[in-house]
Structures are given as C-alpha cells and as structure tokens.
N, C-alpha and C positions, 0 to 999 in steps of 0.2 A: 434742648434737642437731644434725641437719642440716635446713636450711630451704630450700625451693624455691618458685618462683613459675612457673606455667604459664599461657600465653595461647593461644587458638586464633588461626589466621591471620586469620579474618574480624574478630574483635574487635581484634586488633592493628592492622589497617588503619584501623578506625574511630578508634582511639586516636591513631594517627599523624597522621591528617588533622585531628583536632580539636586536638591539642596543638601542632601546627605549622601554623597557618593562613596563614603567610607574612608576618606583620607584625613578627616579631622579638620578640614579647612572650610571657611565660609564660601557660600555660593549665592547667586542671585538670580531672580527671575522677575519679569514684569507681566502684569495682567491687564488686559483690556476689560473693563467692567461695565455691565449695565447698571442702571440706577432704579431705585424706588425712592421718591421723595413726596411726603404728604403728612400733614398734621403732626409736625414735630418729629417725624421719623425719617432718617436717611439711611438707606441700605445700599451698599456696594455689592454687586453680584458678579463674581468672576465668570467671564464669558469666553475668553481666549487667552492662551498663555504664550509668552515668548521666553524660552529658557535660554538665558545668556550663556553661551558655550564656556566651559571652564577654561579652555585654552586661550580665550580672549580676555581673561580677567587676571589681575594680580590677586592671588588668594593666599591668605594666611589664617591662623587660628582665630584671629580677632578682627580681621578686616578683609573686605573685598573691594577692589577698584575695577571699573569697567568704563568703556566708552559709551556715553549716553546717546551718541548719534545712532547707535544700533536700533533704538526704539522709534526712529522717525516715522515708520509706517503706522505704528500704534498712535503716535501723536496726531497724525493726519486723520485717522479714523475717529479718534476721540473728539477732535475739533469738529469734524463734519457731522458726527452722529450724536453729539452731546453725551459722550460716554466718559468714564473715569479711568485714570491710570493708577494702578496699584503696584508699588515696588515691594517685593518680598524677598528677604534674604535669611540665611540661617545663622544661628548662634550655636555652633557645635559644642562649645564649652558649657552650654546650658544657662548662660547669663539671662535672667528673666526680665530684662528692661532694655530700653534703647541706650546705647552708649553715646558719649560726646561725639565720637566719630560719626555715628549714625545721624545725630542731630545736624551736623554740618553737611553731611552728604545729602540729607533730605532737603535742606534749604537750597542747596545748589541745584538739585534735580527739579524740585517743584517750582522754583522761580522760572525755570525754562518751560515747564509744563503749562503754567498759567500764562506764559507768554504766547504759547500756541493756542490755547483754548480760551475762547472769549467768555464762556460761561463762568459764573461765580460759584458754581457747585463745587463741592469738596472732592479731593482726590485722596489717596491713601498710601500708607506705608505699614508693612507688617513684618513680623519675625516668626520663624518657625523654630521650635526647640527640638532637641533630639527625640523626645518621646512623641513628637507629632503635634503638640499643642501650638496654637497660633495666637499671638496677641498683636495689637497694632493701634494705629491712630489715623485720624483724618487730618488733612492739611487744608487750611482755608486760603483764600486769595491773599490774605495778609500774612501768610506763612505761620499762622498760629496753628497749634495742634491740640486735638481732643481725642481721648482714647475711644476705641471701639467698645461700646458697652457690651456687645455680644458678638462672638465669632462662632459660626456653625458650619458643619459639614454634612451634606445630604448624600451619604454613601452607604455602603454595606453596613457600616456602623454609623449611628447618628451621634455626632459629636457636637457638644455645645460648651463653649467656654465663655465665662462672663468676667468683666473687669472687676466688679464687686462680687466676690464669691462667698457671701455670708451663708453659713450652713444653717440647716433647719434641724432641730432636734425632734425626732418623731414623737407625736402625741400618742396617747394610749391606743387610739384607733389605728395608728400607722406602724406600730411596733413590729407586727408580722411582716409587713412589706419591707421594712428595713432589715429584718432578720434574713429574709429570702434573697434580697437583691443588694443589700448593703446600704448604709446611711448616705453614702455618696450618691447612689441612684435615687434614693428618696429625696435628697436635696435637689437633684436635677428635676424630678417630677414636679416638685413644689414651685419651680421657677418656669416651667414650660407653659406656653400658650398653645392650646390644641383646638383645631376646628373640626366639627363633626357636621357633615352635610347629609341630611336625612335623619329624621328622629323617630322612625317607626321600627320596622322589623329588626334589622341588625343595629340600627342607630341607637335605640333606647338602651339595650344592654351594654353597648359600647360606652355610652354616656355614664351609665351607672358604674361601670368598672373604673372608668377614668376618675370619676368623683371619689370613689372609695380608695383609689390609689393615691389621692392627694394632689392631683393636677392643680397647678396654680390658677389657670384661667381656661374656661371653655367658651367657645363660640359655636352657638347652635343655629343651624339654618334649615328651615323646612316651611313651605308655604301652607301646609294643610291643617285642617281642624281634626280633633279627635272624633271618630265615628264609632258606632257600636260594632261594626264589622272588624275594626282593628283593635278592640279591647283585648283580644286574645294574644296580642303580641307586643303591646307598648307598656313597658313597666311604669308603675306609679300613676297610671290613669284609672279613672273610675267611671261608672255608668253616668254619674252626674256630669262629669266632664263631657261625655258624649252627648248627653241631653242638652247641655248648654253650648255645644259645638265650640268648645274652647280650643284655642290654637295649641298644637303640640308643643311648640317652643315655649309657650306661656306656662303650660302645665309642668314641663320638665325643668324649666328655669326656676319656677317656684319651689319645686321639690328640692333642687340643689341648694337653694338658699335656706330652706327650712331644715335641711339635714344638719347644717351648721358645721361642716368640716373644713371650711375656709376657702373653698373653691369659688372664685369669682365667675360670673357668667354673663355673657352678652348674647342676645337672641335677635334673629332676623327672620320674621315670618313671611319670607318671600321666596319665589323661585330665583335661583342665581342669575338667570338671564335678565331678570327684571329689577335687580337691585345692585347698582354700582357700589352702594355703601357696603353691602355684604361682601362683594368681591374685594374691595379695599381692605376690609377687616381680615379676610382670609390671608391676604398677602403678608400680614404682620404675624401670622401664626408660625410656630416652630414645626408643627406636624399637622397633617390633615388626614382625617378618616372619611372616606367616601362610602356612604351607605344608601345609595340610590340605585334604582333599577334602570332608569332611562339612559339610553346610549348617549344622547346629546349632553345630559348632565355629567356623565362620567368623562366624556371628551373634554368638556369645559374645565373640569377639575384637573384633568391631566395636563392641559395646556397651561393653566395658571401655575401649577406646581413646577412645571418645567421652566417657564420663563422666569420664575422668581425663586428657584432652587429650594423647594420645600419637599421633604419626604412625604410620600403619599401611600396610604394603605387603602386599597379598594376591596370591598367585600361583596360577594355575590352568592345568592342562594337560588337553587333551582329545584323545584318540586313539580314533576310532570304528572298530571292527572291521567288516569287510565280511561276516563269517560264513563266509569261504572261506579263512581263514588269512592274509588280508591286512588292509590298513587303508584305509578310505575317506577319512578326513579327519584331518589333523594340525594342531592349533592350540593356542594358549596366550595368556593375557592376564595383564598386571600391572596391578593397580588400586592407585592411591595414594588412601587414604581419610584426609581431614583432618576433625577434629571440627567438628560444626555445619554440615556441607555435605551433599553427596550421600553415599549409603551403598551397600553391595552390594545391599541390598534395593531401594532406589529406582532403582538401575541395572539392575534386572531379572535379577540373578544367581540369585535364587531367589524363591519366593513364600511368603506366610505359611502356605499349606496345606502346601507341601513342608516348611517348617520345623516345623510341627506334627507331620507324619508322622515326621520323623527324630527329633524329641524323644520321640515315643511309642515308637519302636523302641528307643531307648536306655533309657527309663524302665520300659517294660512290654512286653517282647518277646512275651509270650504274647498280649496283646490286639492287638499290632501284627500278629501272624501271622493272627489271626482276621479282622482287617479287610482284610489283604492278600488272603486267600482269597476274601473277600466282594467284593473289588474296590473297597473304600472308600479305600485309600491307594495311593500310587505305590510302585513297587519301587525302593527306594534301594540295595539290596544288589547292586551291580553291580561285578564285578572288572574294572576297566578295564585295557587294555594300557598298559605303561609302557616308555619308551625313554630311556636315559640321555642321549642326544644332545639330545633335545627338552627334557628336564628341565633340563639344564645351560644350554641356550639361554635359556629363560625365567628361570631363576635369574640369569643374567648380566644380562638386561634389567632385572630388579628391582634388582640391585646398582648398575647404572649410573644408574637413576632416583634411587636413594638418594643417590649421589655428586653427581648434578646438582643435587639440592636442598640439599646442603651447600655446594657450590661450583659455581655455574652455569657450564656449558661449552657448552650447546647454543645454536643461533642463535635459537630461539624461547623465549619465557618458559616457566618450569617449569609454570605453570598450564595450559598447553596439552597437558600429558602426564599428565592425571589417569587416563587409561586407555590402555594401549599393548597392541595385539594383533598377534600374528603368526599368519599362516595359511600353513603350508608347502605346503598343497595347491595354492594358486594363487600362491605366492611373494610374498605381500604383508605389509607391516608398516604399521599405521595407528595414529594416536593421536587421542584425543578430549579436548577441553578441559573443565575443570571447569564452565565457564559453559554448556556444552552438555549437561550432565547434570542430571537432576531432583533438586532439593533434597529431603532427607528432613526433614519438619517435626518428626518425633519427635526426631531427632538434634539439631536446632536447639534444641528445648525443653530437652533434658537435657545438652547439652554443658557440661562442667566442673562438673557437679553434685556429683561426688565421693561421699563416704561417705553412705549412707542406711541406715536400720535394716534394710531389705530390700535386700541387695546388688544393684545394677544394676536394681532393681525386678523381679527375677526370683525368684519364690517358691521354686523348686527350689534356689536358692543361699543360702537362709536360714542355712545352716551357716557361711557366711563371716562372721566377726565383724569389725565395723568400729567 
C-alpha cells in the first residue's frame, strides 16, 4: 500500500504560521481530510483546519498537550462523511522523527478517533519542521503506523517530500538541467508523475520538454488520431502516421519509449468524460498540464485538480483570422491554478452559459443543433488556426513556470505569476498575481474533498466509482 498526504498552498501557509509563532515552542492543529483510495493508493487530502489555540495548550520546546474534546465537531464530520482526521504538530528544534511522547499521544488520540469513526480507513499524524518540511504516518484501526510515502503541497511553490529520498545522479543528457536548476531539482523531476491532457498543439511540445527534462512518468490523454491537417504542429508525427490514422497517444508514447531517456509512459486514447480509468490515473499525478481547447474539458480538469489538490497548468493559444487569409491577433496565456483559490471560471476564461452549451453539444448533439439554429447557444465549433511556433512558445512558458515553482529562479515571487500572457500582435508579455485574481468560492468550499459518491459532484460522471 502506498500512502500520501496532500495540502493546498493556502492551508499550508495557515499551518506554518500557527505551528511556528516564533516562541520556539511546539504547537498543534487538526485537519479534516478528504480521501482517495483505490488500487493500493491511499491519499489524505487536507480539506479543513482546526488550529488549536496556543493559550489552550501546555506548550514547551519538545512537547504540546491539549484537550482532545476540542475536535469533537471534526470527529462528528469525519464519522458522518467518511473523512479522515490528521493531527499535525511542530518540532521547533528540528527533530526529524516522531518522539516517544508523540507515539503515546497518537495512540491515545487515535484510539478515540476510531471509536468515533466506524470506517476501517486510515487516519494520519504529521510533523512540520522549521524549514516547512512535513513528514508523517498513517494510523490503522489496530493502531499500527506506516509512513507517508509522499507529502506534497500544491501552492505558489510546488513542494514534494518523499519518505525514501534516494537521489538520482544526472545522466549525460541531464547534466545541463542539473546545472541550471540543481541536482535536487533534477531528482525531484525524476520522481514526479505528470499528466498531460491533450497531445496536439501545445500538448506535444509540452510532452517533449517534460521527457527531455527527465520526468519519471507521463500520463498522456487524448482521444484523437493523427490527421494530415495537424502534422504542422504535433512533434514526432509523420505522414505515415496520418495515413494510418494512428492515435496521437500511441505515436507519442512510442517515441518516448524509443528515445530511451527513462521516462515511463501510460496512455489513454479517450475523452476524459468517457474514461473513468483516465480520471483515476490523473488523480495519482503530482502535476497536470491541460492542453485542450474545449471549455468543458478545461472545467473538468479544474474540478478534479481542486478536489484532489493537484497543481494545474492550463495553456491556451488564440489566433484570430482576419477572413482574408491572414491573422489579426496572436496571443496565448498560461494559467497556474492552485486548489482553493481563483479558477479559470472566476478568471473569466469562460462563463457558466458557455460551459452549459459545450456540455450540451457533447451530450446531445441533436438538441444542441436545434438550439444553435434557434440562436439559443453560442457556436463553439470553430476550427481555429494553429501555428507551431506560437504553440511551442506558450508550451515553453508553461514549462518554465512549472520549473520556477519547483526551484524558484525569478526575481519576483512565484505568486506573482498566476497568469502569464503573451501578445505577439503588440509584442508584450505580462503577468498577473494570484492576489489580483478573484477567488472562486466554490473551489474554496470543495478543495481537498476527494472521493464522493457522485464523483466531483458531477452527475454525468456517476460511472466513476470511488
């Protein structure tokens, strides 16, 4: 069994401020966590925090004591909604392991937790160190403990800590990556599992860059076949691929394996809405890149990454034709979406009406056509021009934003680059900070909620079993 813990950037900041108030004494908090459990993977997803007030605790440099009756509201919620309880406290002295006092405290607390919760699913205990690193363990109904194999934070900076932190020495092909971003970053890249949804315009150069950077595993999702009309923008495809109508995921997966740089690859030649297996695979990814044009596709990725606390890089390219064989405007944007903050919807990238129209077109094409003729829906069926140089430019921007959040190299904080836009028509590149973007209250409400009987609270995805 593999165990993971995930935290959103916003709640991570709250925890860090509470657990390290500056007096050198331990502090404690409790989290209500959503769950993901499937195929030997169990993930606790921090959904809501209860910061135990310092004045209600006995606090010293190496111990914190508090009244567990404080968390009764969380225990009731956990029991009713089959959620998990996570205790997290600080070690201001930097001790990188659970102490004997911690062991006894966890036994006392979690014997009560399992008394409240009828489920046999695990709960968790964690420690934060002064530099911000978190390690921890799950607790079973028998009060056995097993370490979290991975703890991650989906925030302004993407943080991933693993229980077994074996380092990777750069091969010859990776020396330049290690020189630019450090061997530590290269080791992180080698251990990451990254999903790419959409393998065409911006998708194929994104896949190529991730492969050349040494990503450990790639998950590729795209339902389409290679066609002659898109040979101008899909890397590593040939005219023969188009003649044979080979699947894009098949062609790119084969190329990744043939290149021989050590990246594992899993491919799903399906639309996300039609493949519960692809959705489940994405949940286990550390980062997701969205390279799709459809509004309903972008919305689905946004919901999944929010419910399961996954950093999401969305790429969009816009080339407006002038109707005379030329182009009026060339632009593109990279959005970094972190759970429980602003979303593509709150940023105005689409409206609920447009989302409804595109869902209708996918679910009921006949009814959509009727409404389109009657003027009740917008025309989403637009074949936009595509140019590989622009696609590659935006893809490179997305990859560099990703690298900057793993290993900061920009002069400004990563938070200032929540949205990066390039307009070739007037030669400008501009960025927008997360603090200047409207928060999506729905995303805040459901961040880290994890598995529900109705997947992502979307009725049409009821076939996805959790």
